Phi, psi and omega in degrees: 000132179257129178228160177257127180250138178233138180236134184234154173055231185296331177296314178299317181297317180294320183277341180073024178203152180268342181177179179191162169262139181227141172265109188260136178300152183298333180286350175272096190256342182220176186296320179298318178293325177296315179300316178298316180299318179292319178299329180295348174293340177080184176054233182297334179294317178295319180293316184286325186244015185306156184306316183276357183279128177286115180225150170254153180225151178220145174240122182050047174070013176243134180306136186236157173254172180300330182267010177292125183289153176259154175224152178306131177087359182286163175249129179240130180243144175239132181204154179286160175301145182261134174241154181225172181196000000 
């Protein structure tokens, strides 16, 4: 399955890229599994997407949970929680 990945704010800064296209294995079926798969790259990936790190995720511009399913051609974004004042 081919998906479009987008990284924003501190996630983008840590990874040194704003996005990429990825060919994801078929066993990666939802956003949580995608996050784990990306973390398995190690190094900055583990730091940026680590288990204890507060992150928001979106699939095709809609806020997503870890169990949100993925589909071929979808766009998945990772970004830190937004605060305002």
